[in-house]
N, C-alpha and C positions, 0 to 999 in steps of 0.2 A: 664495459660501459653500461651504466644503469639506464633503463628505459625512462623516457620522460614521464613525469607524473600526469595522471589523467585529470582533466578539468572536472570541476564539480558537475554533477548531473543536474539537468534542468527540465522543467516542463514548459513547453511553448504552447501558446493559445493562438489559434487561427480561426478565421471565418471564411467560408467559401464565397466565391464571387456572386452567387445568387442569393446570399444571405439566408440559406436554407438550414444550415447547421453550423455548430462550433466544433472544432477539432482540437483536442488537447494532446500534444505529442510529447511523450516522455523519452528523453535520452538518458538511459540509466546505467551506463557502463561502470562509472565510478561507484554508484550505489551497489551494484552487484559485486564489484571487487571488494568493497568494504564488508559486504555480507560474508564473502568467502574467507576474509581475514579474521573476522570476529568469531564465526561459528564453525565448529569442527565437522559439520555434516558434509558428506561427500556423495558422489555418485548420483543415483536416481533421486535420493532424498534431497540433495542440494538442488537438482534440476527442478523439482517440484517447489521447493522453497523460493527459488528464483521466479518461477511462474507466478506464484501468489503475490510476491512483492511487486512485480511489474504490472500485474492486473489491478491490484488494489490502490497503489500509490496515486494514480491519476485522479482518484475520487476527491482529493483535497481541493480540486478545482470547483467542487460543489459546495465547499464550506464558505461561510461568511468570515470576515476578518476577526481574528482572535479565537476562532473555534478549533477544537481538537476532536479527533475521531479515533475510536478504538474498535478494531475488528477482531473478534475472538472466535476461532473455529475449533469446536470440540467434535472430532470425528470418532465414531465407533467402528466403522468399517470402511477403510482400514483405521486402526487406532492411531491417532496423533492429536496433539494440542498445539495450536498455532495462535500467536498473538501478534498484532501489528497496531502500533499507536503512532499517529501522525497529526500534523497541524497545518494550518494555512501558511505558517511561516516556512514550511518545507522541512522541518526537523522530524525525523521518524526513528523509531526503534522497533525491533521485531525479534521473535524467538520461535523455535520449533522444537518440540519434544515428542518422542525421545531423540536424543542426540545421535543415535545410531540408526535413525529412520532411513530406510533404503527402498522406498516405493515411489512410484509415480502414478498415483491413482487417476484413471480416466474419470471415474465418478466416486462419490463417497456418500456416506449416510451419517448424519449427525445434526448438530445445531450450530448456527451462526448467531452470535450476539453482537449487536452494534450499539455503541454508546457514543453520543455526540455531546460534547461539553461546549457550552456557550458562555461568554462573559456575562456576568451579572445574573446568571440563572443558577439558583441554588442546587437544582437537581438536573442531571443530564437527560437528554432524550434517549430512550432505549427502545430497541425493537429486536424481535427474535424471528429468525427464518429457519424453519425446519427443512432439512435436506434428506431426501431418500432417493439415492441413486442419481444425484444431480452432478453435472459437470461444474467445474469452477466458473466458467463463463455464464452458465445458466444461473448459478447462484448469485453472481454479481449483478446480472440483469434483474433478478428478483429484488436485490437490494436497491438498485436504482429506481425500480418501479414502486416498491412498497415503502422504503425509508426516505427516498428523495422525491417521490412523485414525478419521476422523469424517465422517459423512454430513452434508452441509450444502449451502446454496444462497445465492447473492447476488442481490440485486435493486438496480438503479440507478434513481434518480429520473429521470423524463422531463423535468421542468421545473426541477429544482433540483440543486445540488451536494450531493446526499445519497445514501446507500446503506444497505442493510440486509443483515445476515448472519444467517441462521436456522440454528440448530443444535439437534439433538434432545436430549431428556433421557429416560433410561430411566423407564418408568412405575412399576416396582417392582423390588425386589431380585432376584426370579426372572427378570425380563426382562433386568436388567443382567447376571446370570450367564450367560444364554443368548446374550447378544450381540444380541438383537433390539432394533431401534429403529424408531420410526414413520417413515413415508415423508415425508421433509421436502419433496420436490418437490410432493407433493399438498397438504401443509399450506400451502406458500408460494403455490401457485396460488389457494387460497381467500383468502389475505391480500393478494394483489396489488392489487385495487381499493382496499382500505382504505389500504394503505401509499402507493400513488400519490396518493391524495387528500390524505393528510397531507403527503407530500413536495411536492405542488403548491403548498402554502402557503408553502414556503421559510422556515419558522420558524427564528429564530435564538436567541431567549431560551431558556435551559434550562427555565424554569418552563413556557413555552408548549409546548415539545416534550414534556415529561413529561406535561402535562395532556392534550395531544392523544392520546397513546397510552394514557394511563390510561382515557380515555373508551371505548376499544375493548377494555378488559379486560386491560391489561398492568400489571404491578407493576414500578415502577422500583427497581432494585437498586444501581446504581453508575454512575459516569461518570469519564471521564478526558480531559484536554486532549491534542490532537494538533497538532503544529506542524512547520514546516520548521526544522531546525537542523543545520548542518554543523559538524563538529568538525575541519575542516582547519586547518592552521597552517603557518607558514614552516618550522618544524622537521620536521613530517611530510612536507612537500613535498620537503625536502632528503633525508630518509631514503629516500623512495620513489625519488628519482633515483639515490642511491647503490646501492640494492638492484637497480635495473633496469640500471644502466650501470656497475657496479663497475669493470670493466676498460676502460671507454671514456670515463672522465670528461673527459680532456683534449680528446677530439674533440667534446665538446658545446659548447665555447667557440670562437668565432672569434678569430683573432689580435687581441689588444688588448681583447677583450670581457671585462668583469668580472662581468656578471650575466646570468642567464637570466630571461626573463619567463615565468612559469608561471601558468596560469589553472586554478582548481579546476573540474572538469567538473560538479560537483554544484551549487555555489552561485555560481560565476563570480567568486569573490574572486581578486584578482591578487597575485602574490608575485614579488619579485626575489630569486632564489637566486644568491648571489655565488660566484665561483670558490673 
């Protein structure tokens, strides 16, 4: 008998009863299952891939309607290239190279590039964060502070494909004007045992997740579905080839060859681009 299909992953937004902070809770089991089905990476490499996806995906809660976000990690020690592109609508795609990557680095050295695309803006907002021996969580906290001007912190589930992003709310207008915000790291430290207990249950049903966090003093505000969805197409593949090899198109084809076999690095869809 086949196991029942997993429900689509979702991000749930809560506010605590003191109106001190907002909690974005990602239930990502379907998201990680699709990641495993699409990409051939296994072992420690896949475990790290999973960690990055669960850590970065909640950042869509910081985007405005219609915005898209691209996170590009170029690590030199250890060597890997990771791309993750996502949007406020919840659609995301990602890739990690090399495909035989078999490390779970506690820290890495390299460069993170962030591109944020907004409707009606001809050029994206771009920022660079240099990492030298940083952990992934430290790097994301830098992104929150430098690129989003927001103090925040991310917690990953130890036994489930879930994560939580904690962001502060000003206590009053005077505090907002002064720029003062509560210490989120201290707030998160007090919540870690409770959140890990909730995450350890690996709850899937929306009503069960909302009920579990409501019991601990959170008010549910909103939710959105998140899923893997790649917008590649034959036309886009052909356009990319023309842009990259405009003056060398003839050299791409062997004598008598009528089509190139192209594989999308994000979703592994295959296309035959004809001469």
